[in-house]
C-alpha positions in Angstrom: -2.6 19.7 -7.2 -3.7 19.1 -3.6 -7.3 20.0 -4.5 -7.5 17.8 -7.6 -10.5 15.4 -7.8 -11.3 12.5 -10.0 -14.2 14.5 -11.6 -11.6 17.0 -12.8 -10.2 14.6 -15.4 -11.6 12.5 -18.2 -12.5 8.9 -17.3 -10.2 7.4 -19.9 -7.1 9.4 -18.8 -7.9 8.7 -15.1 -8.2 4.9 -15.8 -5.1 4.9 -17.9 -3.1 6.8 -15.3 -4.1 4.4 -12.5 -3.3 1.4 -14.5 0.0 2.7 -15.9 1.2 3.7 -12.4 0.3 0.2 -11.0 2.0 -1.6 -13.9 5.2 0.5 -13.5 5.2 -0.1 -9.8 4.6 -3.9 -10.1 7.3 -4.5 -12.7 10.3 -3.6 -10.5 9.1 -3.9 -6.9 10.3 -6.7 -4.7 7.6 -9.1 -3.8 7.4 -7.8 -0.3 7.1 -4.2 -1.5 4.3 -4.8 -4.1 1.5 -2.4 -3.6 -2.0 -3.9 -3.6 -4.6 -2.7 -6.1 -4.7 0.5 -8.0 -3.6 3.8 -6.5 -6.5 5.5 -4.7 -8.5 8.2 -6.6 -7.0 11.1 -4.6 -3.4 10.1 -5.6 -4.4 9.5 -9.2 -6.1 12.9 -9.4 -3.0 14.6 -7.8 -0.7 12.8 -10.3 -2.8 13.9 -13.3 -2.8 17.5 -11.9 1.0 17.7 -12.3 1.1 17.7 -16.1 -0.8 16.6 -19.2 -1.3 12.9 -19.5 1.1 12.3 -22.5 3.9 13.9 -20.5 3.1 11.8 -17.4 2.8 8.7 -19.6 6.3 9.4 -21.0 7.6 9.9 -17.4 6.2 6.5 -16.4 7.9 4.9 -19.4 11.2 6.5 -18.5 10.9 5.3 -14.9 10.2 1.8 -16.2 13.1 1.9 -18.6 15.5 2.8 -15.7 14.5 -0.6 -14.0 14.9 0.8 -10.5 12.9 -0.5 -7.6 9.7 1.3 -7.2 8.8 3.2 -4.0 6.9 2.0 -1.0 3.8 3.9 -1.9 2.1 5.3 -5.0 2.8 8.7 -3.5 6.4 8.4 -4.6 5.2 8.9 -8.2 4.0 12.3 -7.2 7.4 13.2 -5.9 9.1 11.8 -9.0 6.8 13.7 -11.4 7.3 17.0 -9.4 11.0 16.5 -9.5 11.4 15.6 -13.1 8.8 17.7 -14.7 8.9 20.8 -12.5 12.4 20.6 -11.1 11.4 20.4 -7.4 13.7 18.3 -5.2 12.2 15.6 -2.9 13.2 17.7 0.1 11.4 20.7 -1.3 8.3 18.6 -1.9 8.4 17.3 1.7 8.7 20.8 2.9 5.7 22.0 0.9 3.6 19.0 2.1 4.6 19.7 5.7 3.5 23.4 5.4 0.2 22.3 3.8 -0.5 19.8 6.6 0.2 22.5 9.2 -2.6 24.6 7.6 
């Protein structure tokens, strides 16, 4: 996931993923927490590396249906996807990210 690049994915899936993530984020964020623009290419590629696009699309629909306030960064969608699709807790994701940064 960490090494994923935009070129690894189809242009249409990549564009759809970026737009869907932005739309989900904008729907339920408070005005002061709205994120500008689309997620950057690195985050979008990492998000697409977690699972196949139809599964990620369903995840974004589920998150939108819950009507909870979105996170403070697009990176929160990586944590949500890892938690719900692969069963990794947010604490475990933070631990893994810390170890990768240390390398």
